[in-house]
ChimeraX commands (.cxc) that place a marker at each C-alpha (Angstrom):
marker #1 position -12.58,-37.50,19.53 radius 0.5
marker #1 position -16.43,-36.55,19.73 radius 0.5
marker #1 position -19.16,-38.93,19.96 radius 0.5
marker #1 position -21.58,-39.01,16.98 radius 0.5
marker #1 position -24.25,-41.09,17.69 radius 0.5
marker #1 position -26.90,-41.94,14.36 radius 0.5
marker #1 position -30.84,-42.27,15.23 radius 0.5
marker #1 position -33.44,-42.69,12.71 radius 0.5
marker #1 position -37.12,-40.94,13.43 radius 0.5
marker #1 position -39.74,-40.35,12.42 radius 0.5
marker #1 position -40.81,-36.44,10.62 radius 0.5
marker #1 position -44.47,-35.80,9.25 radius 0.5
marker #1 position -44.16,-39.68,8.50 radius 0.5
marker #1 position -41.04,-39.21,6.81 radius 0.5
marker #1 position -38.37,-40.97,7.97 radius 0.5
marker #1 position -34.53,-39.96,8.19 radius 0.5
marker #1 position -30.75,-40.79,9.94 radius 0.5
marker #1 position -29.11,-38.24,11.71 radius 0.5
marker #1 position -25.98,-38.22,12.56 radius 0.5
marker #1 position -25.88,-36.64,15.57 radius 0.5
marker #1 position -22.54,-36.16,18.98 radius 0.5
marker #1 position -26.06,-35.84,20.74 radius 0.5
marker #1 position -27.72,-38.80,23.38 radius 0.5
marker #1 position -30.36,-40.31,21.56 radius 0.5
marker #1 position -32.52,-39.85,23.35 radius 0.5
marker #1 position -32.58,-36.33,23.52 radius 0.5
marker #1 position -32.23,-36.78,19.92 radius 0.5
marker #1 position -35.59,-38.73,19.69 radius 0.5
marker #1 position -36.95,-36.31,22.00 radius 0.5
marker #1 position -36.62,-32.90,19.98 radius 0.5
marker #1 position -37.82,-35.03,16.93 radius 0.5
marker #1 position -40.62,-35.92,18.74 radius 0.5
marker #1 position -41.14,-32.68,19.18 radius 0.5
marker #1 position -40.71,-30.94,16.41 radius 0.5
marker #1 position -43.01,-33.56,15.54 radius 0.5
marker #1 position -45.72,-32.64,17.42 radius 0.5
marker #1 position -45.62,-29.11,16.52 radius 0.5
marker #1 position -45.87,-30.27,13.01 radius 0.5
marker #1 position -48.36,-32.06,13.10 radius 0.5
marker #1 position -50.30,-29.25,14.54 radius 0.5
marker #1 position -49.73,-26.43,11.90 radius 0.5
marker #1 position -50.92,-29.86,9.62 radius 0.5
marker #1 position -54.41,-30.75,11.14 radius 0.5
marker #1 position -55.12,-27.21,12.36 radius 0.5
marker #1 position -54.60,-26.02,8.11 radius 0.5
marker #1 position -54.79,-29.32,6.37 radius 0.5
marker #1 position -54.71,-28.10,3.13 radius 0.5
marker #1 position -51.01,-26.42,4.37 radius 0.5
marker #1 position -48.95,-28.08,1.92 radius 0.5
marker #1 position -45.61,-30.58,4.13 radius 0.5
marker #1 position -42.68,-28.29,3.07 radius 0.5
marker #1 position -45.50,-25.28,4.40 radius 0.5
marker #1 position -46.20,-26.86,7.98 radius 0.5
marker #1 position -42.08,-27.70,8.06 radius 0.5
marker #1 position -41.09,-24.18,8.11 radius 0.5
marker #1 position -44.85,-22.34,10.36 radius 0.5
marker #1 position -43.32,-24.82,12.55 radius 0.5
marker #1 position -39.48,-23.48,12.87 radius 0.5
marker #1 position -41.54,-20.14,13.44 radius 0.5
marker #1 position -43.51,-21.71,16.05 radius 0.5
marker #1 position -40.51,-23.66,17.69 radius 0.5
marker #1 position -38.16,-20.85,16.98 radius 0.5
marker #1 position -41.29,-18.57,18.64 radius 0.5
marker #1 position -41.36,-20.66,21.68 radius 0.5
marker #1 position -37.63,-19.42,21.50 radius 0.5
marker #1 position -37.66,-16.49,22.02 radius 0.5
marker #1 position -39.79,-16.07,23.42 radius 0.5
marker #1 position -38.37,-18.39,26.24 radius 0.5
marker #1 position -34.89,-16.39,26.60 radius 0.5
marker #1 position -37.25,-12.64,27.34 radius 0.5
marker #1 position -39.04,-13.91,30.33 radius 0.5
marker #1 position -42.54,-13.76,28.88 radius 0.5
marker #1 position -45.11,-14.60,31.79 radius 0.5
marker #1 position -45.67,-17.69,30.74 radius 0.5
marker #1 position -42.35,-19.05,30.25 radius 0.5
marker #1 position -40.47,-21.43,32.67 radius 0.5
marker #1 position -37.67,-18.19,32.87 radius 0.5
marker #1 position -40.31,-15.56,34.38 radius 0.5
marker #1 position -41.45,-18.69,36.64 radius 0.5
marker #1 position -37.87,-19.14,37.59 radius 0.5
marker #1 position -37.13,-15.46,37.56 radius 0.5
marker #1 position -40.10,-15.31,40.15 radius 0.5
marker #1 position -38.94,-17.82,42.13 radius 0.5
marker #1 position -35.99,-16.07,42.96 radius 0.5
marker #1 position -37.21,-12.42,44.06 radius 0.5
marker #1 position -39.89,-14.34,46.30 radius 0.5
marker #1 position -36.75,-16.48,47.71 radius 0.5
marker #1 position -34.66,-13.35,46.90 radius 0.5
marker #1 position -37.40,-11.48,49.61 radius 0.5
marker #1 position -37.40,-13.80,52.12 radius 0.5
marker #1 position -33.42,-14.91,52.95 radius 0.5
marker #1 position -31.72,-11.29,52.81 radius 0.5
marker #1 position -27.93,-11.57,51.65 radius 0.5
marker #1 position -26.46,-12.59,55.22 radius 0.5
marker #1 position -27.67,-16.00,53.83 radius 0.5
marker #1 position -29.95,-15.67,57.45 radius 0.5
marker #1 position -33.48,-16.69,57.61 radius 0.5
marker #1 position -36.04,-13.01,58.26 radius 0.5
marker #1 position -37.75,-13.07,61.22 radius 0.5
marker #1 position -36.38,-14.51,63.65 radius 0.5
marker #1 position -32.51,-15.39,65.07 radius 0.5
marker #1 position -32.03,-18.40,63.20 radius 0.5
marker #1 position -32.44,-20.34,66.47 radius 0.5
marker #1 position -34.51,-23.82,66.37 radius 0.5
marker #1 position -36.96,-23.41,68.76 radius 0.5
marker #1 position -36.47,-24.45,71.66 radius 0.5
marker #1 position -32.97,-24.75,71.36 radius 0.5
marker link #1:1,2 radius 0.2
marker link #1:2,3 radius 0.2
marker link #1:3,4 radius 0.2
marker link #1:4,5 radius 0.2
marker link #1:5,6 radius 0.2
marker link #1:6,7 radius 0.2
marker link #1:7,8 radius 0.2
marker link #1:8,9 radius 0.2
marker link #1:9,10 radius 0.2
marker link #1:10,11 radius 0.2
marker link #1:11,12 radius 0.2
marker link #1:12,13 radius 0.2
marker link #1:13,14 radius 0.2
marker link #1:14,15 radius 0.2
marker link #1:15,16 radius 0.2
marker link #1:16,17 radius 0.2
marker link #1:17,18 radius 0.2
marker link #1:18,19 radius 0.2
marker link #1:19,20 radius 0.2
marker link #1:20,21 radius 0.2
marker link #1:21,22 radius 0.2
marker link #1:22,23 radius 0.2
marker link #1:23,24 radius 0.2
marker link #1:24,25 radius 0.2
marker link #1:25,26 radius 0.2
marker link #1:26,27 radius 0.2
marker link #1:27,28 radius 0.2
marker link #1:28,29 radius 0.2
marker link #1:29,30 radius 0.2
marker link #1:30,31 radius 0.2
marker link #1:31,32 radius 0.2
marker link #1:32,33 radius 0.2
marker link #1:33,34 radius 0.2
marker link #1:34,35 radius 0.2
marker link #1:35,36 radius 0.2
marker link #1:36,37 radius 0.2
marker link #1:37,38 radius 0.2
marker link #1:38,39 radius 0.2
marker link #1:39,40 radius 0.2
marker link #1:40,41 radius 0.2
marker link #1:41,42 radius 0.2
marker link #1:42,43 radius 0.2
marker link #1:43,44 radius 0.2
marker link #1:44,45 radius 0.2
marker link #1:45,46 radius 0.2
marker link #1:46,47 radius 0.2
marker link #1:47,48 radius 0.2
marker link #1:48,49 radius 0.2
marker link #1:49,50 radius 0.2
marker link #1:50,51 radius 0.2
marker link #1:51,52 radius 0.2
marker link #1:52,53 radius 0.2
marker link #1:53,54 radius 0.2
marker link #1:54,55 radius 0.2
marker link #1:55,56 radius 0.2
marker link #1:56,57 radius 0.2
marker link #1:57,58 radius 0.2
marker link #1:58,59 radius 0.2
marker link #1:59,60 radius 0.2
marker link #1:60,61 radius 0.2
marker link #1:61,62 radius 0.2
marker link #1:62,63 radius 0.2
marker link #1:63,64 radius 0.2
marker link #1:64,65 radius 0.2
marker link #1:65,66 radius 0.2
marker link #1:66,67 radius 0.2
marker link #1:67,68 radius 0.2
marker link #1:68,69 radius 0.2
marker link #1:69,70 radius 0.2
marker link #1:70,71 radius 0.2
marker link #1:71,72 radius 0.2
marker link #1:72,73 radius 0.2
marker link #1:73,74 radius 0.2
marker link #1:74,75 radius 0.2
marker link #1:75,76 radius 0.2
marker link #1:76,77 radius 0.2
marker link #1:77,78 radius 0.2
marker link #1:78,79 radius 0.2
marker link #1:79,80 radius 0.2
marker link #1:80,81 radius 0.2
marker link #1:81,82 radius 0.2
marker link #1:82,83 radius 0.2
marker link #1:83,84 radius 0.2
marker link #1:84,85 radius 0.2
marker link #1:85,86 radius 0.2
marker link #1:86,87 radius 0.2
marker link #1:87,88 radius 0.2
marker link #1:88,89 radius 0.2
marker link #1:89,90 radius 0.2
marker link #1:90,91 radius 0.2
marker link #1:91,92 radius 0.2
marker link #1:92,93 radius 0.2
marker link #1:93,94 radius 0.2
marker link #1:94,95 radius 0.2
marker link #1:95,96 radius 0.2
marker link #1:96,97 radius 0.2
marker link #1:97,98 radius 0.2
marker link #1:98,99 radius 0.2
marker link #1:99,100 radius 0.2
marker link #1:100,101 radius 0.2
marker link #1:101,102 radius 0.2
marker link #1:102,103 radius 0.2
marker link #1:103,104 radius 0.2
marker link #1:104,105 radius 0.2
marker link #1:105,106 radius 0.2
marker link #1:106,107 radius 0.2
view
């Protein structure tokens, strides 16, 4: 049986009680991130009603997810892939570093 946690969060000034299998700290972090995006959208267009702002925040976060999955230039995925490629050039498939005998100097 899975343990469920109940967490109270505030999204756009509205208090919600969320029941989740995730640890409370994770749920709070996700809620805080959404609330930050929501606040950014509401501040950009103060005449946007709460419902529309929530929909736009959801779209903005979904766009971030899709960009990360695609490995867009600024995403963590792209940075990790670039690092992997640089490391692959330094360490060939044999696992031995290029440009040396593999022995430490002075050995």
